[in-house]
N, C-alpha and C positions, 0 to 999 in steps of 0.2 A: 420166442416168448413174447406175448402181447404186453405192451406197456402204454403209458399215456402218450408216448410219441406217436403211436399209431392213430390215436384220436386227434392229436394236435395236427398231424400232417393233412388231415381232412379239411382244415380251415385255412383261409388266407387272411392275413392281418388287415389289408386294405379293404377287402370285402366286408369283414366284420365291422370295421370302423364306419364304413358307408351305411351298413345296415342299421347301426346304432343311431347315426345322425339322421336317418330317414324316418325314424319312428315318429308317430303322430300323437296328437292328444287322445284320439280314440284308442290307440294302443296302450297309452298310459292308464286311461280309465279302466280298460279291460284288465290290466295287470293289477290295479288296485282293488278291483271288485271280485276277482276270481278267488276261489278257496285254495287252490293248489297252483303255485307259480312255477314256470319252467324258465329255461334260459332265454327264450324270446321275451318273456315278461321282464326278465332281468335287464335285457337290452333297453326296453322301454323305460324302465325305472331309472336307468343311468343316463338317459338321453337328454338333450336340451329341452325336449318337449315336456319333460317331467318337472322342470323348474317351478312352474306355477303351482304345482301340487306338493311342494316340499313340506308344507305344514301338515298336510293330510298324511303324507308318508311318515313323518315323524310321529304323529299320533298313533298310527297303526304299529310302527316299529316299537314304540314304548309299550303298547298294550301286549304285543307278542313277547317282548323281553320279560315283562313282569309276570306274564302267564307261565313262562318256562323257568325263569330264574328267581322269581320273587323279588323282594327288595334287597337283594344281596349284590355285592360286587367283590371280586377277588383281588387281593393285593399280591404283587410279586416284585422281586428286585433282580436286576441283572448284576452279575459279578464278572468283570473282565479279568481273565487269567493271563492273557498275553496279547501284545500288539505286534508280534513278529508275523510277517506275512510274505509269501512268495509270489503273490499276485500283483498285477498292475490293474487297478480299477480307477476310473476317472473321477469317481465321486467319493472316495473313501480316504480318510485321514491316515489309515494304516497302510495305504498302497506302498509297494516296495520302492517306488521311485521317490517317495517323500523322505527327506533327510531328517529323521526324528530319532531320538533315543529309543532303543528297543529294550523291552524287558519282559520276562516271564516269571510269574510268581513262584516262589518256593513253597514247600509245605507249610512252613511256619507263617509265611505271609498270607497264604490262603486262609489259614485258621484265624489270623487276626481280622481279616475281612469278614469271615463268617461270624466271628464273635460280635462284631459291630452290627451286622444285619440281624442277628438273633436278638440283640438288645433292643432293636426297633420293633420286633414282633414277627418278622418274616419267617414263614415256614415253607415257602415255595420260592426256589431260586433258579435263575437262568444263568448258566455258565457260558461265557462268550470268549472266543479266541480269534486271532487272525488265522489265515490258512498257511501253516508252515509245518509240513508233515514231519520233518526231521526234529523239530523242536517241540511242537505241540501236537504230535500225532496221536494215534489211538492209545498207545501205552500211557502217555501223559494224561489224556482225558480220562481213561479208565482209572488210573491211580487217583486223580482228583475226585472222581465220583465216589470211590471207595473211602477216601479220606473224610468226606463230609456227609456220607449218606445217612449216618445216624443222627445228624442234626436237622434234617429237613424231611417233611412228608413227601415232597415232590421235587425232583431234580430234572430240569430241562436243559438242553444244550443248543447253542447256535454256533456251529463250527463248520469246518469244511465238509462237503459231501463225502460219505464213506461207502464202502462196500457192504453188502448184506451181512456177511459174517462178522464184520466189525460192529455193526449195530447189535447183532445178537450177543456179542461179548459184553457190550456196554449195558444192555438190558439186564443181563445176569448180575451186573454189579450194582444195579439200582436205577438205571436211567428210566425216566418216566415219559418224556416227550422230547421231540426234536422240532426246532424251527428251521425251515430251509426256504429262503426266498429266492425266486427265480430272478429277481431284480427287474427284468423286462422279458416279456414273451415274444418280443419282436426279434426274431432270429437274425434278420438281415442287419439290424442295428446292434445286436448284443455284442458282437466282436469289437465294435468301436469303443464300447465301455469297458471291455475286458480283453485287452490286446495280448496279455501274456500271463502265464501261470495256468494251473489246473482249472481255475474258474473260467478260463476262456472256452472250455469244452461245454458248449450249450446243451448238447444232448445228455451228457453224463449228469449235469445238474438237473435237467428236466426230469430224468428218470429216478432221481433220488427218493422222492416219496414212494415210488413203487418198491424200491429196496427196503424202505422202512416198513411198508405194509406187509411185505413178505416176511420181514424179521419179527413181526408181531408187536410193534411199538404201540403203546396205549394211545398216544395222541400225536398228531402231525399239525404243525403250524405252517400256513402258506401266506404268501403276500408278494407284492411287487413294490418297487421303489418309485413312487409317483413323482414325476418330474423328468425321468430319463426319456420317456416316450409318452405318447398320448395316454392319459390315465383311463379313459373310457375303454379303449381296446385292451389295455393291460388288465383292467378289472374284469372284463368279459372272460379272458383266458384264465384268470385266476379262478373265476366261478366255474368255468368248464373243467379245470383241473380238479377242483373240489368235488364236483358232481361225479366225475369219473372215479375218484378215489373212494368216495362214499359208497358207491355201488360195488366197487371191486373189493375193497377192504372194509366191509361193513361193521366189523367189530371195533375198528379204530375210531377215535373221536377226532374232531378237526377244529382248528381255530384259524381266524384270519386277522392279520395285522395291517395297519394302514400307514406305513412310514412315508412321509414326504421328504424330499431332498432337503437336507439341512446344511448350513455352512460347515466347512472343515478346512484343514490345512491343505491347500491345493485348489479348492474352490470352484467346482463345476456349477454353473448356473443352470437352473431348471430349463429344459427344452420346451416343456409345455406347463404353464402355470396351473396349479390346482388351488382354487379358492377355498375358504372355509365352508362356504355354502356347497361347493362341489363335494367336499369331504363328508359333510353331513348327509348329502343326497346318497353318496355311495354306501355309507354305513347303514342307512335305513334300507337301501336296496338289498344289501346282503341279509339283513334281518328278515325282510319280507320274502326273500328266496328260501330261507331255512330258519325256523324259529329255534332249533336246537344248536345252531352253529355258535361257537364262542367267538366273540369279537373283542380285540384287545387294543388298548390305547396307551402309547408310551409317553415319556416326558419330552419327546420332540415337539409336542404341541404346547400352546400357551396355557397359562392358568385359566384364563377366561373361557377359552374353547373347551378345555377339559371339564370345567364345571358345568357347562351347558350340555355336553354330550353324554354325561353319565346316566341320564334318564332316557336316552333315545336309542339304546341298542347295545351299548358297550357292557361287557360282562367282566372284564379284568383290566387293571390299571397298575402302572408302576409309579413309584414316587422316589424322590431324592436320588435318582439314578446317576451313577458315574460311569462314563464310557471309556475309562482308561484303566489299565491294570494297576491294582492297588489304590484306586481312586478314593476309597472310603477313609482309610486310615494309614495305609502303608506309604503311598506317594501321591497325595492329593493334587499336586501341581503338575503331574506329567500330562502329556498331550492327549486330549480326548479324540475318539474316533470321529465324533461329530458333536456339534454344540446342542445341548438340551435347552429347552425353553422354559419349562416349569421347574424351577429350582427350589421350591418349597420343601421344608423338612417333612419327613413321613408323618409326624404328629399333626402338622397343619393340614395335610391332605386328608388324613383320617377324620379330623374334626369337620372338614368341609363335607365329606361324604355323609357323616352322621347327621349333620345339620340339614342335609337334603333327604333325610329319612332312609338312608341306605345302611344295611348291616354289612360290616366289613368281614370278609372271609380271608384268613391268612394263609390258607393252602389251596391247592387246586381242588376242583370238585371231586368228592368221593367217588370211587369206582368199585365195582364188584367183579371179582374174578370168577 
C-alpha cells in the first residue's frame, strides 16, 4: 500500500538542502511572479536568495490571506491532559528521563479546566498528552472527547500516533482534527533526538497522516520543530508531505504550525538557529505555496512577533496557553512542557487583534459534510 514513505524515499536530505541554498535571485523573481507555484518555487522562497525580497513576499502573503480568509483570525486553546510519557526526547520537558511529578487529569479536573476556557470564550480546543499508552491510551482519549464534546464546536488532539481503526473510533466520538509533527524529517538524525520509546519509530510517525487520511479525519496539522536540524530542509519536507497529502486525501483540510525550539527542563540548545526574519520568510513562503492552507501561531513566540505576523499569513492563534496538565486552574504551578513567551491573558490578545482590524473567530472554520 502506497504511503508518503514511498515519496519521501525518493529524496535525499543533503541534496534538497544544497538545491535550496543554490537558488538564485532569478529563481526568486520567477517564484514571486508566477500565478501557480510548485515545490521548486517554494525552495526559492525559503532560500537565502529570497531575503532581499522579504517585504514583497509579505505583501503578497498578506493579500492572499485576506483574499481567502478575510479580516478574520481563529482563536484556539491547548488543554494538557497528562504529562506522563514513555518516550525519551532530547528537547521535551515531559521526556521519560526527566525527574518531574507526573499527573493525568481526572474527569472532574478536566471539567474544571474546560469551564475556565469556556469562560474565556473558546469554542475550539486542542487536547494534548504525553505518549503513554497504558495511562493515556485510546480509551482515555476517547473518554475525554466524549466528556467534553458537547462544550466545543471543534476538538483537536495532539497525542501519540495511532492506528487507523483508533482514529476511526475517535472520529465517531467527535474528533475533528489531529496535529502530528514529524519533529524532523532528517531520518539519519531523528533517532538521536528520539532514542527510546514508540516515537523512535521514524516510519510509523511518518505514515501517521496517511492513516488519518484513510480514517476520514476532517483536518490534519503538520509541522517540524525548528532548531533540531536545518529549518530550510525540514520546511521543504513538510511542504512535500503537505502536497502529497493534499493530492491523496483531497477531502481533508490541512494546517501548518511553526514551533521553534523553546527552553524546557533538560534544555537542548537549537542546532540551527532560526531568526525572526527566517520565520517570517517561511510563513510567507507557505502562504504563497497555497492560499487555502491554514497557518497557525502558538504562544511560543513573543508578543511583538505575534502582533506583527497576524497580518502576514497566519489564520489561527492561541492565547494564555498553559503547557502543563491542569495549568489553568487545577495545578497552575506544575512543570510545563516548554516555556511560552506570550503570556498575555486572552482578553488582551483579543483586544490587540481587534485593534488591528481583525475579527476574532472562536471556533474552527465551518465545514460542510
